[in-house]
The first five atom37 places (N, CA, C, CB, O) and aatype in JSON, in Angstrom:
{
  "aatype": [12, 6, 1, 10, 11, 7, 1, 14, 19, 9, 0, 7, 1, 7, 6, 7, 14, 0, 10, 19, 15, 14, 6, 0, 10, 15, 13, 17, 7, 3, 19, 3, 14, 0, 15, 7, 1, 19, 16, 2, 14, 1, 8, 14, 10, 1, 7, 6, 15, 10, 7, 7, 1, 19, 10, 19, 18, 14, 17, 7, 1, 7, 15, 4, 16, 16, 15, 2, 9, 10, 10, 6, 10, 9, 1, 16, 7, 1, 0, 14, 19, 0, 9, 19, 15, 5, 16, 9, 3, 14, 19, 10, 0, 19, 7, 14, 10, 19, 7, 6, 12, 10, 18, 7, 1, 16, 9, 14, 12, 19, 0, 10, 3, 0, 6, 16, 13, 0, 1, 9, 1, 14, 7, 3, 17, 10, 19, 19, 3, 7, 6, 1, 7, 6, 19, 7, 1, 1, 6, 14],
  "atom_mask": [
    [1, 1, 1, 1, 1],
    [1, 1, 1, 1, 1],
    [1, 1, 1, 1, 1],
    [1, 1, 1, 1, 1],
    [1, 1, 1, 1, 1],
    [1, 1, 1, 0, 1],
    [1, 1, 1, 1, 1],
    [1, 1, 1, 1, 1],
    [1, 1, 1, 1, 1],
    [1, 1, 1, 1, 1],
    [1, 1, 1, 1, 1],
    [1, 1, 1, 0, 1],
    [1, 1, 1, 1, 1],
    [1, 1, 1, 0, 1],
    [1, 1, 1, 1, 1],
    [1, 1, 1, 0, 1],
    [1, 1, 1, 1, 1],
    [1, 1, 1, 1, 1],
    [1, 1, 1, 1, 1],
    [1, 1, 1, 1, 1],
    [1, 1, 1, 1, 1],
    [1, 1, 1, 1, 1],
    [1, 1, 1, 1, 1],
    [1, 1, 1, 1, 1],
    [1, 1, 1, 1, 1],
    [1, 1, 1, 1, 1],
    [1, 1, 1, 1, 1],
    [1, 1, 1, 1, 1],
    [1, 1, 1, 0, 1],
    [1, 1, 1, 1, 1],
    [1, 1, 1, 1, 1],
    [1, 1, 1, 1, 1],
    [1, 1, 1, 1, 1],
    [1, 1, 1, 1, 1],
    [1, 1, 1, 1, 1],
    [1, 1, 1, 0, 1],
    [1, 1, 1, 1, 1],
    [1, 1, 1, 1, 1],
    [1, 1, 1, 1, 1],
    [1, 1, 1, 1, 1],
    [1, 1, 1, 1, 1],
    [1, 1, 1, 1, 1],
    [1, 1, 1, 1, 1],
    [1, 1, 1, 1, 1],
    [1, 1, 1, 1, 1],
    [1, 1, 1, 1, 1],
    [1, 1, 1, 0, 1],
    [1, 1, 1, 1, 1],
    [1, 1, 1, 1, 1],
    [1, 1, 1, 1, 1],
    [1, 1, 1, 0, 1],
    [1, 1, 1, 0, 1],
    [1, 1, 1, 1, 1],
    [1, 1, 1, 1, 1],
    [1, 1, 1, 1, 1],
    [1, 1, 1, 1, 1],
    [1, 1, 1, 1, 1],
    [1, 1, 1, 1, 1],
    [1, 1, 1, 1, 1],
    [1, 1, 1, 0, 1],
    [1, 1, 1, 1, 1],
    [1, 1, 1, 0, 1],
    [1, 1, 1, 1, 1],
    [1, 1, 1, 1, 1],
    [1, 1, 1, 1, 1],
    [1, 1, 1, 1, 1],
    [1, 1, 1, 1, 1],
    [1, 1, 1, 1, 1],
    [1, 1, 1, 1, 1],
    [1, 1, 1, 1, 1],
    [1, 1, 1, 1, 1],
    [1, 1, 1, 1, 1],
    [1, 1, 1, 1, 1],
    [1, 1, 1, 1, 1],
    [1, 1, 1, 1, 1],
    [1, 1, 1, 1, 1],
    [1, 1, 1, 0, 1],
    [1, 1, 1, 1, 1],
    [1, 1, 1, 1, 1],
    [1, 1, 1, 1, 1],
    [1, 1, 1, 1, 1],
    [1, 1, 1, 1, 1],
    [1, 1, 1, 1, 1],
    [1, 1, 1, 1, 1],
    [1, 1, 1, 1, 1],
    [1, 1, 1, 1, 1],
    [1, 1, 1, 1, 1],
    [1, 1, 1, 1, 1],
    [1, 1, 1, 1, 1],
    [1, 1, 1, 1, 1],
    [1, 1, 1, 1, 1],
    [1, 1, 1, 1, 1],
    [1, 1, 1, 1, 1],
    [1, 1, 1, 1, 1],
    [1, 1, 1, 0, 1],
    [1, 1, 1, 1, 1],
    [1, 1, 1, 1, 1],
    [1, 1, 1, 1, 1],
    [1, 1, 1, 0, 1],
    [1, 1, 1, 1, 1],
    [1, 1, 1, 1, 1],
    [1, 1, 1, 1, 1],
    [1, 1, 1, 1, 1],
    [1, 1, 1, 0, 1],
    [1, 1, 1, 1, 1],
    [1, 1, 1, 1, 1],
    [1, 1, 1, 1, 1],
    [1, 1, 1, 1, 1],
    [1, 1, 1, 1, 1],
    [1, 1, 1, 1, 1],
    [1, 1, 1, 1, 1],
    [1, 1, 1, 1, 1],
    [1, 1, 1, 1, 1],
    [1, 1, 1, 1, 1],
    [1, 1, 1, 1, 1],
    [1, 1, 1, 1, 1],
    [1, 1, 1, 1, 1],
    [1, 1, 1, 1, 1],
    [1, 1, 1, 1, 1],
    [1, 1, 1, 1, 1],
    [1, 1, 1, 1, 1],
    [1, 1, 1, 1, 1],
    [1, 1, 1, 0, 1],
    [1, 1, 1, 1, 1],
    [1, 1, 1, 1, 1],
    [1, 1, 1, 1, 1],
    [1, 1, 1, 1, 1],
    [1, 1, 1, 1, 1],
    [1, 1, 1, 1, 1],
    [1, 1, 1, 0, 1],
    [1, 1, 1, 1, 1],
    [1, 1, 1, 1, 1],
    [1, 1, 1, 0, 1],
    [1, 1, 1, 1, 1],
    [1, 1, 1, 1, 1],
    [1, 1, 1, 0, 1],
    [1, 1, 1, 1, 1],
    [1, 1, 1, 1, 1],
    [1, 1, 1, 1, 1],
    [1, 1, 1, 1, 1]
  ],
  "atom_positions": [
    [[22.3, 19.49, -19.89], [22.36, 17.9, -19.27], [22.26, 17.42, -21.36], [20.33, 17.21, -17.68], [21.5, 17.78, -22.26]],
    [[23.55, 16.43, -21.29], [23.49, 15.59, -22.58], [22.23, 14.77, -22.56], [24.76, 14.61, -22.73], [21.69, 14.29, -21.56]],
    [[21.74, 14.64, -24.09], [20.9, 13.81, -24.5], [21.2, 12.29, -25.45], [20.15, 14.71, -25.11], [21.48, 12.2, -26.65]],
    [[21.01, 11.08, -24.31], [21.92, 9.94, -25.05], [20.31, 9.22, -25.79], [23.12, 8.6, -23.62], [19.29, 9.0, -25.14]],
    [[20.47, 9.0, -27.04], [19.54, 8.17, -27.95], [19.45, 6.99, -27.43], [19.94, 8.0, -29.34], [20.38, 6.64, -26.71]],
    [[18.62, 6.31, -27.59], [19.0, 4.81, -27.53], [17.13, 4.31, -27.8], [0.0, 0.0, 0.0], [16.23, 5.06, -28.19]],
    [[17.04, 3.18, -27.52], [15.83, 2.17, -27.95], [14.76, 1.84, -26.77], [16.5, 0.67, -28.43], [15.19, 1.02, -25.95]],
    [[13.41, 2.35, -26.52], [12.47, 2.17, -25.72], [12.4, 0.68, -25.44], [11.29, 2.77, -26.22], [12.54, -0.3, -26.19]],
    [[12.01, 0.85, -23.61], [12.14, -1.11, -23.87], [10.62, -0.66, -22.93], [14.05, -2.62, -22.82], [9.54, -0.98, -23.42]],
    [[10.66, -0.13, -21.97], [9.41, -0.03, -20.86], [9.83, 1.12, -20.25], [9.19, -1.32, -19.69], [10.82, 1.5, -19.62]],
    [[8.24, 1.81, -20.81], [8.21, 2.9, -20.31], [8.5, 3.56, -19.19], [7.5, 3.06, -20.43], [9.1, 2.81, -18.41]],
    [[8.29, 4.99, -18.64], [8.35, 5.46, -17.4], [9.48, 6.45, -17.1], [0.0, 0.0, 0.0], [10.49, 6.35, -17.81]],
    [[9.46, 7.16, -16.37], [10.53, 8.14, -15.77], [11.26, 7.86, -14.71], [10.03, 9.25, -15.41], [10.66, 7.83, -13.64]],
    [[12.96, 7.53, -14.72], [13.52, 7.55, -13.67], [14.87, 8.4, -13.57], [0.0, 0.0, 0.0], [15.42, 8.9, -14.56]],
    [[15.39, 8.53, -12.1], [16.59, 9.46, -12.33], [16.95, 9.12, -11.17], [16.5, 11.04, -12.67], [16.38, 8.69, -10.16]],
    [[18.29, 9.46, -11.54], [19.79, 8.91, -9.93], [20.81, 9.13, -10.61], [0.0, 0.0, 0.0], [20.84, 9.74, -11.68]],
    [[21.71, 8.66, -10.03], [23.53, 8.25, -9.76], [23.16, 7.03, -10.73], [24.34, 7.71, -7.69], [22.27, 6.17, -10.67]],
    [[24.15, 7.26, -11.62], [24.47, 5.51, -12.08], [25.28, 5.06, -11.91], [24.51, 5.0, -13.18], [26.46, 5.41, -11.96]],
    [[24.51, 3.59, -11.5], [25.46, 2.59, -10.87], [26.07, 2.15, -12.11], [24.78, 1.36, -9.96], [25.29, 2.24, -13.06]],
    [[27.17, 1.7, -12.4], [27.55, 1.22, -13.7], [28.61, -0.1, -13.12], [28.35, 2.6, -14.76], [29.35, -0.13, -12.14]],
    [[28.3, -1.21, -14.25], [28.88, -2.55, -13.98], [29.55, -2.85, -15.38], [27.7, -3.73, -13.49], [28.72, -3.05, -16.27]],
    [[30.8, -2.92, -15.75], [31.61, -2.91, -16.94], [31.22, -4.8, -16.89], [33.59, -2.14, -16.75], [31.79, -5.26, -17.88]],
    [[30.66, -5.67, -16.32], [30.33, -6.92, -16.28], [28.89, -7.57, -16.4], [30.81, -7.23, -15.27], [28.42, -7.24, -15.31]],
    [[27.89, -8.28, -17.05], [27.24, -8.53, -17.18], [26.56, -8.46, -15.89], [27.42, -9.26, -17.82], [27.14, -7.85, -14.98]],
    [[25.39, -9.01, -15.67], [24.64, -8.96, -13.76], [23.48, -10.01, -14.33], [23.69, -6.82, -12.86], [22.99, -10.01, -15.46]],
    [[23.15, -11.05, -13.02], [22.15, -12.1, -13.43], [21.63, -11.67, -11.65], [22.84, -14.1, -14.06], [22.27, -11.66, -10.6]],
    [[19.87, -11.29, -12.08], [19.2, -10.93, -10.82], [19.45, -12.03, -9.59], [17.61, -10.8, -11.14], [19.59, -11.96, -8.37]],
    [[19.44, -13.33, -10.82], [19.24, -14.81, -10.04], [20.7, -15.27, -9.64], [18.49, -16.13, -11.13], [21.52, -15.46, -10.54]],
    [[21.04, -15.43, -8.4], [22.26, -14.92, -8.0], [23.21, -14.57, -7.81], [0.0, 0.0, 0.0], [24.12, -15.19, -7.26]],
    [[23.23, -13.02, -8.39], [23.97, -11.98, -8.1], [23.59, -10.59, -7.24], [24.3, -11.71, -9.23], [24.38, -9.77, -6.76]],
    [[21.68, -10.62, -7.19], [21.43, -10.31, -6.24], [20.28, -10.5, -5.11], [21.61, -9.55, -6.55], [19.12, -10.88, -5.24]],
    [[20.66, -10.3, -4.51], [19.65, -10.7, -2.8], [18.33, -10.08, -2.95], [20.37, -9.85, -1.07], [18.27, -8.85, -2.83]],
    [[17.07, -10.86, -3.24], [16.36, -10.17, -3.31], [15.92, -9.3, -1.9], [15.59, -10.85, -3.91], [15.53, -8.16, -2.13]],
    [[15.94, -9.57, -1.0], [15.8, -9.14, 0.58], [16.27, -8.03, 1.03], [16.37, -9.97, 1.44], [15.79, -7.39, 1.97]],
    [[17.4, -7.7, 0.28], [18.28, -6.34, 0.53], [18.5, -5.52, -0.52], [19.63, -6.58, 1.0], [18.74, -4.37, -0.14]],
    [[18.51, -5.72, -2.2], [18.66, -5.49, -3.38], [20.08, -5.16, -3.31], [0.0, 0.0, 0.0], [20.31, -4.06, -3.81]],
    [[20.74, -5.55, -3.01], [22.3, -5.67, -3.22], [23.03, -6.53, -3.93], [22.84, -5.83, -2.24], [22.48, -7.5, -4.46]],
    [[24.38, -6.3, -4.05], [24.71, -7.16, -5.02], [25.57, -8.35, -4.09], [25.57, -6.34, -6.29], [26.11, -7.93, -3.07]],
    [[25.67, -9.37, -4.33], [25.81, -10.4, -3.23], [27.25, -11.34, -4.15], [23.95, -11.47, -2.9], [28.41, -11.31, -3.75]],
    [[26.97, -11.8, -4.9], [28.06, -11.87, -5.24], [29.49, -11.78, -5.44], [27.88, -11.79, -5.45], [29.93, -10.9, -6.18]],
    [[30.39, -12.73, -4.76], [31.38, -12.04, -4.59], [32.74, -11.87, -5.3], [31.52, -12.29, -3.67], [33.82, -11.54, -4.82]],
    [[32.37, -12.21, -6.69], [33.37, -11.96, -7.88], [32.65, -10.81, -9.01], [33.7, -13.61, -8.73], [32.96, -10.57, -10.18]],
    [[31.5, -10.18, -8.1], [30.81, -9.51, -9.74], [31.31, -7.91, -8.79], [28.26, -9.88, -10.34], [31.19, -7.63, -7.6]],
    [[31.83, -7.23, -9.8], [32.54, -6.09, -9.31], [31.11, -4.46, -8.47], [33.62, -5.57, -11.11], [31.14, -3.36, -7.93]],
    [[30.32, -5.36, -8.87], [29.0, -3.8, -7.86], [29.38, -4.93, -6.54], [26.18, -3.54, -8.53], [28.67, -4.42, -5.67]],
    [[29.94, -5.94, -5.97], [29.32, -6.54, -4.65], [29.0, -5.53, -3.49], [30.35, -7.6, -4.03], [29.08, -4.31, -3.64]],
    [[28.73, -5.94, -2.7], [28.16, -4.78, -2.03], [27.22, -4.41, -1.97], [0.0, 0.0, 0.0], [26.42, -4.4, -1.04]],
    [[27.15, -3.76, -3.7], [26.27, -2.14, -3.65], [24.81, -2.51, -3.71], [26.61, -0.94, -5.16], [24.41, -3.6, -4.13]],
    [[23.88, -1.34, -3.17], [22.15, -1.4, -3.45], [22.29, -1.02, -4.96], [20.98, -0.1, -2.43], [23.09, -0.29, -5.54]],
    [[21.18, -1.81, -5.41], [20.6, -1.29, -6.35], [19.34, -0.2, -6.18], [20.31, -2.33, -6.99], [19.06, 0.44, -7.2]],
    [[18.6, 0.05, -5.0], [17.72, 0.55, -4.69], [17.94, 2.29, -4.88], [0.0, 0.0, 0.0], [18.94, 2.56, -4.21]],
    [[17.34, 3.69, -5.59], [17.7, 4.69, -5.54], [18.49, 4.8, -6.87], [0.0, 0.0, 0.0], [18.47, 5.98, -7.23]],
    [[19.32, 3.85, -7.9], [19.9, 4.33, -8.35], [19.93, 3.57, -9.59], [20.75, 4.6, -7.66], [19.88, 2.34, -9.55]],
    [[20.03, 4.42, -11.13], [20.15, 3.91, -12.11], [21.0, 2.87, -12.66], [20.18, 4.62, -12.55], [22.15, 3.12, -13.02]],
    [[20.42, 1.57, -12.76], [21.39, 0.34, -12.74], [21.92, 0.36, -14.79], [20.19, -1.54, -12.02], [21.1, 0.46, -15.7]],
    [[23.14, 0.25, -14.94], [23.52, 0.57, -16.2], [24.89, -0.91, -16.17], [24.09, 2.56, -16.34], [25.89, -1.2, -15.52]],
    [[24.09, -1.47, -17.33], [25.27, -2.59, -17.39], [24.95, -3.52, -18.64], [25.35, -3.59, -15.9], [23.87, -3.96, -19.02]],
    [[26.11, -3.67, -19.1], [25.78, -4.71, -21.03], [24.83, -5.25, -21.26], [26.57, -6.04, -21.54], [24.27, -5.19, -22.35]],
    [[24.35, -6.0, -20.13], [23.41, -7.23, -20.64], [23.5, -8.1, -19.59], [23.83, -8.0, -22.03], [24.48, -8.62, -19.07]],
    [[22.13, -8.19, -19.32], [22.24, -9.37, -18.32], [22.43, -11.01, -18.9], [0.0, 0.0, 0.0], [22.61, -11.35, -20.07]],
    [[22.35, -11.8, -17.79], [22.74, -13.05, -17.61], [22.0, -13.96, -16.68], [23.95, -12.97, -17.25], [22.04, -13.57, -15.51]],
    [[21.54, -14.73, -16.82], [20.31, -15.87, -15.82], [19.45, -16.41, -16.92], [0.0, 0.0, 0.0], [19.52, -16.48, -18.15]],
    [[18.33, -16.88, -15.67], [17.04, -17.36, -16.24], [16.43, -17.0, -16.04], [16.56, -18.19, -16.23], [16.54, -15.88, -15.55]],
    [[15.25, -17.55, -16.22], [13.67, -17.34, -16.0], [13.05, -16.83, -14.97], [13.05, -18.36, -16.05], [11.86, -16.5, -14.91]],
    [[14.2, -16.72, -13.79], [13.8, -16.38, -12.05], [14.45, -14.94, -12.2], [14.71, -17.58, -10.53], [14.45, -14.26, -11.17]],
    [[15.05, -14.34, -13.42], [15.6, -12.9, -13.22], [14.51, -12.14, -13.17], [16.56, -12.36, -14.29], [14.67, -11.12, -12.5]],
    [[13.21, -12.3, -13.76], [12.07, -11.08, -13.67], [11.16, -11.34, -12.01], [10.72, -11.3, -15.33], [10.44, -10.55, -11.4]],
    [[11.52, -12.66, -11.7], [10.59, -12.67, -10.37], [12.08, -11.39, -9.39], [10.26, -15.06, -9.45], [11.94, -10.29, -8.85]],
    [[12.98, -12.04, -9.53], [14.12, -11.43, -8.44], [14.05, -10.08, -8.44], [15.66, -11.76, -8.75], [14.41, -9.37, -7.5]],
    [[13.27, -9.44, -10.17], [13.3, -8.01, -9.85], [11.68, -7.78, -9.67], [14.09, -7.01, -11.12], [11.61, -6.59, -9.99]],
    [[10.64, -8.09, -9.44], [9.53, -7.75, -8.87], [9.24, -8.09, -7.91], [8.76, -7.91, -9.34], [8.18, -7.73, -7.4]],
    [[10.42, -9.21, -7.07], [10.54, -9.06, -5.56], [11.27, -7.5, -5.56], [11.59, -10.45, -4.75], [10.5, -6.83, -4.87]],
    [[12.07, -6.88, -5.88], [12.84, -5.98, -5.49], [11.94, -4.19, -5.97], [14.42, -6.44, -6.29], [12.2, -3.04, -5.62]],
    [[10.8, -4.82, -6.93], [9.85, -3.53, -7.04], [9.03, -3.84, -5.56], [8.66, -3.5, -8.69], [8.93, -2.92, -4.74]],
    [[8.62, -4.79, -5.36], [7.19, -4.9, -4.24], [7.95, -4.13, -2.9], [6.56, -7.0, -3.74], [7.34, -3.42, -2.1]],
    [[9.65, -4.46, -2.82], [9.81, -4.46, -1.15], [10.37, -2.72, -1.73], [11.28, -6.0, -0.05], [11.21, -2.45, -0.86]],
    [[10.32, -1.68, -2.56], [11.07, -0.9, -2.86], [12.57, -0.61, -3.0], [0.0, 0.0, 0.0], [13.11, 0.49, -3.03]],
    [[13.25, -2.08, -3.1], [14.77, -1.92, -4.2], [15.1, -2.23, -5.04], [15.74, -2.2, -4.08], [16.25, -2.56, -5.33]],
    [[14.06, -2.2, -5.77], [14.66, -1.68, -7.18], [15.33, -0.68, -7.67], [13.98, -1.57, -7.86], [15.0, 0.48, -7.45]],
    [[16.38, -1.06, -8.44], [16.43, 0.46, -9.84], [15.32, 1.6, -10.25], [16.48, -0.2, -11.41], [14.3, 1.48, -10.91]],
    [[15.78, 2.53, -9.75], [14.76, 3.59, -10.36], [14.7, 3.24, -11.83], [15.24, 5.22, -10.16], [13.73, 3.61, -12.49]],
    [[15.68, 2.57, -12.38], [15.64, 2.63, -14.21], [16.91, 1.44, -14.31], [16.2, 4.65, -15.17], [17.63, 1.16, -13.36]],
    [[17.01, 0.74, -15.86], [17.71, 0.14, -15.99], [18.06, 1.14, -17.43], [17.33, -1.29, -15.81], [17.35, 1.97, -17.99]],
    [[19.47, 0.67, -17.77], [20.3, 0.83, -19.21], [21.42, 0.0, -19.33], [20.89, 2.25, -19.45], [22.54, 0.11, -18.84]],
    [[20.94, -0.85, -20.07], [21.44, -1.34, -20.99], [22.25, -1.43, -22.68], [20.87, -1.63, -20.79], [22.46, -0.51, -23.47]],
    [[22.47, -2.48, -22.77], [23.13, -2.59, -24.06], [22.26, -3.43, -25.43], [24.51, -3.39, -23.66], [22.19, -3.32, -26.65]],
    [[21.77, -4.18, -24.5], [20.3, -5.32, -24.46], [19.95, -5.64, -23.35], [20.39, -6.73, -25.07], [20.6, -5.95, -22.36]],
    [[18.5, -5.52, -23.59], [17.31, -5.8, -22.52], [17.0, -7.36, -22.78], [15.78, -4.74, -22.8], [16.94, -7.6, -23.99]],
    [[16.82, -8.35, -22.04], [16.01, -9.99, -21.87], [14.81, -9.63, -21.96], [16.14, -10.95, -20.41], [14.34, -9.11, -20.95]],
    [[14.1, -9.75, -22.93], [12.56, -9.81, -22.38], [11.75, -10.67, -21.04], [11.9, -10.32, -23.54], [10.67, -10.55, -20.47]],
    [[12.64, -11.37, -20.94], [12.28, -12.26, -19.91], [12.67, -11.37, -18.52], [13.13, -13.77, -20.09], [11.89, -11.53, -17.57]],
    [[13.76, -10.49, -18.33], [14.15, -9.28, -17.47], [12.82, -8.13, -17.24], [15.49, -8.5, -18.3], [12.43, -7.69, -16.16]],
    [[12.23, -7.79, -18.73], [11.31, -6.79, -19.16], [10.41, -7.07, -18.6], [11.02, -6.6, -20.39], [9.82, -6.11, -18.11]],
    [[9.87, -8.28, -18.37], [8.74, -9.16, -17.74], [8.09, -8.6, -16.25], [9.42, -10.71, -17.49], [6.93, -8.23, -16.07]],
    [[9.11, -8.64, -15.33], [9.26, -7.9, -13.6], [8.18, -6.64, -14.01], [0.0, 0.0, 0.0], [6.96, -6.55, -13.86]],
    [[9.18, -5.74, -14.59], [8.68, -4.65, -14.65], [7.11, -4.09, -14.74], [9.27, -4.36, -15.47], [6.45, -3.27, -14.1]],
    [[6.83, -5.14, -16.08], [5.64, -5.01, -16.65], [4.48, -5.61, -15.71], [5.72, -5.64, -17.99], [3.32, -5.39, -16.08]],
    [[4.66, -6.31, -14.59], [3.99, -7.35, -14.04], [3.79, -6.52, -12.54], [4.9, -8.91, -14.09], [2.73, -6.64, -11.94]],
    [[4.75, -5.78, -12.05], [5.52, -4.97, -11.29], [4.33, -3.81, -11.1], [0.0, 0.0, 0.0], [3.57, -3.75, -10.13]],
    [[4.31, -2.79, -12.37], [3.21, -1.8, -12.91], [1.64, -2.43, -12.65], [3.48, -1.55, -14.67], [0.73, -1.64, -12.4]],
    [[1.45, -3.44, -12.69], [0.21, -4.22, -12.56], [-0.35, -4.49, -11.33], [0.35, -5.37, -13.1], [-1.43, -4.09, -10.9]],
    [[0.7, -5.4, -10.63], [0.4, -5.51, -9.03], [0.39, -4.49, -8.15], [1.24, -6.26, -8.42], [-0.49, -4.31, -7.3]],
    [[1.96, -3.36, -8.42], [2.0, -2.98, -7.27], [2.03, -1.26, -7.97], [3.31, -3.72, -6.26], [2.79, -0.49, -7.37]],
    [[1.25, -0.67, -9.2], [1.82, 0.51, -9.56], [2.85, 0.78, -9.57], [0.0, 0.0, 0.0], [2.95, 1.99, -9.39]],
    [[4.04, 0.19, -9.7], [5.4, 1.02, -9.89], [6.0, -0.09, -10.92], [6.46, 1.36, -8.27], [5.63, -1.26, -10.98]],
    [[6.96, 0.51, -11.67], [7.51, -0.28, -12.61], [9.03, 0.65, -12.83], [6.38, -0.46, -14.02], [9.24, 1.83, -12.56]],
    [[9.93, -0.35, -13.41], [11.44, 0.14, -13.73], [11.56, 0.26, -15.16], [12.63, -0.88, -13.19], [11.61, -0.79, -15.8]],
    [[11.63, 1.93, -16.1], [11.52, 2.34, -17.17], [13.17, 1.48, -17.75], [11.24, 4.11, -17.11], [14.2, 1.28, -17.1]],
    [[12.91, 1.22, -18.88], [14.34, 0.47, -19.55], [14.54, 1.13, -20.85], [14.22, -1.31, -19.87], [13.71, 1.46, -21.71]],
    [[16.38, 1.31, -20.79], [16.28, 2.16, -22.32], [17.43, 1.12, -22.77], [16.76, 4.25, -22.44], [18.11, 0.66, -21.85]],
    [[17.7, 0.74, -23.94], [18.61, 0.01, -24.66], [19.71, 1.09, -25.32], [17.79, -0.88, -25.75], [19.3, 2.22, -25.59]],
    [[20.73, 0.82, -25.5], [21.98, 1.97, -26.05], [22.6, 0.82, -26.81], [23.23, 2.89, -24.7], [22.44, -0.39, -26.68]],
    [[23.16, 1.35, -27.44], [24.34, 1.33, -29.03], [25.8, 0.77, -27.53], [24.74, 4.0, -30.37], [25.66, 0.72, -26.31]],
    [[26.66, 0.57, -28.13], [28.03, 0.13, -27.07], [28.27, 1.43, -27.26], [29.44, -1.12, -27.45], [28.09, 2.05, -26.21]],
    [[28.65, 2.18, -28.26], [29.19, 3.82, -28.07], [28.8, 4.29, -27.5], [29.21, 4.71, -28.78], [29.41, 4.62, -26.48]],
    [[27.13, 4.81, -27.8], [26.58, 6.0, -26.25], [26.69, 4.94, -25.14], [24.5, 6.79, -26.24], [27.53, 5.15, -24.27]],
    [[25.96, 3.89, -25.06], [26.64, 3.12, -23.22], [27.64, 3.07, -23.23], [26.43, 1.65, -22.6], [27.85, 2.26, -22.32]],
    [[29.18, 3.54, -23.86], [30.38, 3.68, -23.39], [30.38, 5.1, -22.16], [31.36, 3.86, -24.78], [30.89, 5.22, -21.05]],
    [[29.62, 5.92, -22.93], [29.65, 7.5, -22.63], [29.23, 7.85, -21.06], [28.52, 8.31, -23.7], [29.45, 8.84, -20.37]],
    [[28.61, 6.77, -20.85], [28.01, 6.84, -18.8], [29.14, 6.25, -17.82], [26.31, 5.49, -18.32], [29.62, 5.12, -17.95]],
    [[29.46, 7.13, -16.88], [30.34, 6.72, -16.06], [29.52, 6.43, -14.42], [31.52, 7.87, -16.13], [28.37, 6.73, -14.09]],
    [[30.19, 5.99, -13.92], [29.81, 5.9, -12.52], [29.49, 7.2, -11.61], [30.89, 5.21, -11.91], [30.35, 8.06, -11.43]],
    [[28.35, 7.3, -11.1], [28.03, 8.68, -10.29], [27.11, 9.88, -11.54], [0.0, 0.0, 0.0], [26.18, 10.68, -11.45]],
    [[27.69, 9.55, -12.25], [26.78, 10.8, -13.48], [25.44, 10.57, -13.17], [26.92, 10.51, -15.45], [25.09, 9.4, -12.99]],
    [[24.66, 11.46, -13.09], [22.99, 12.09, -12.83], [22.43, 11.41, -13.95], [22.66, 13.99, -12.95], [22.82, 11.81, -15.05]],
    [[21.66, 10.52, -13.94], [20.85, 10.07, -15.28], [19.47, 10.28, -14.8], [21.09, 8.4, -15.83], [19.06, 10.21, -13.64]],
    [[18.74, 10.6, -16.0], [17.44, 11.09, -16.16], [16.65, 9.97, -17.23], [17.54, 12.7, -16.75], [16.37, 10.41, -18.35]],
    [[16.31, 8.63, -16.93], [15.96, 7.88, -18.1], [14.12, 8.0, -18.15], [16.66, 6.14, -17.91], [13.31, 7.86, -17.23]],
    [[13.9, 8.35, -19.65], [12.75, 8.25, -20.03], [12.57, 6.82, -21.04], [12.45, 9.61, -20.66], [13.17, 6.66, -22.1]],
    [[11.64, 5.87, -20.48], [11.68, 5.16, -21.39], [10.76, 5.32, -22.25], [0.0, 0.0, 0.0], [10.92, 4.59, -23.23]],
    [[9.89, 5.93, -22.3], [9.24, 5.99, -23.29], [9.77, 6.82, -24.9], [8.16, 6.5, -22.65], [9.42, 6.67, -26.07]],
    [[10.55, 7.53, -24.37], [11.38, 7.99, -25.52], [12.48, 7.64, -26.21], [11.68, 8.83, -25.33], [12.84, 8.01, -27.33]],
    [[13.11, 6.72, -25.27], [14.79, 5.7, -25.31], [15.45, 6.5, -24.94], [0.0, 0.0, 0.0], [16.63, 6.15, -25.01]],
    [[15.24, 7.94, -24.37], [16.35, 9.05, -24.06], [17.07, 8.4, -22.53], [15.48, 10.89, -23.82], [16.58, 7.71, -21.64]],
    [[18.17, 8.87, -22.68], [18.37, 9.24, -21.02], [19.57, 10.51, -21.19], [19.09, 7.59, -19.88], [20.56, 10.82, -21.84]],
    [[18.76, 10.95, -20.19], [19.9, 12.73, -19.84], [21.06, 12.14, -18.69], [0.0, 0.0, 0.0], [20.89, 11.3, -17.8]],
    [[21.95, 12.7, -18.96], [23.32, 12.76, -18.37], [23.99, 13.69, -17.94], [24.05, 12.41, -18.99], [24.11, 14.4, -18.94]],
    [[24.46, 14.13, -17.2], [24.75, 15.06, -16.31], [26.06, 14.32, -15.45], [23.37, 15.46, -15.43], [25.88, 13.5, -14.55]],
    [[27.19, 14.72, -15.84], [28.62, 14.57, -14.79], [28.36, 14.99, -13.68], [29.93, 15.35, -15.11], [27.67, 16.01, -13.64]],
    [[28.93, 14.2, -12.02], [29.08, 14.32, -11.07], [29.48, 16.14, -11.21], [29.96, 13.18, -10.6], [29.76, 16.79, -10.19]]
  ]
}
């Protein structure tokens, strides 16, 4: 398994298939908090479910409500198992921190530089170690 080194953001471990977006994603407006599906008709991941997958996207866009949507996904079990991005907005990171306090569940997060980020492909099996800032990658 190839090891990609990045910057740790939120500790924890999550693994699953990569759900890769070439575009930014806003949890507020792009994701339905009840189903965990991307609902924005103009987003390339439209119709995809975040649950049970490692969400890989270049950066987030949105507002302070992003952390609330992510927290609701954690509560209902529809959240991604991990998030890998080039930049992780501190507002986004609040959701998993509160989720750990309230529900005992979090979402590990790792930030990768652009070159390393570009090596991840849809469907790759990823093992995200948020404490070490590592992403193990195995092609399908």
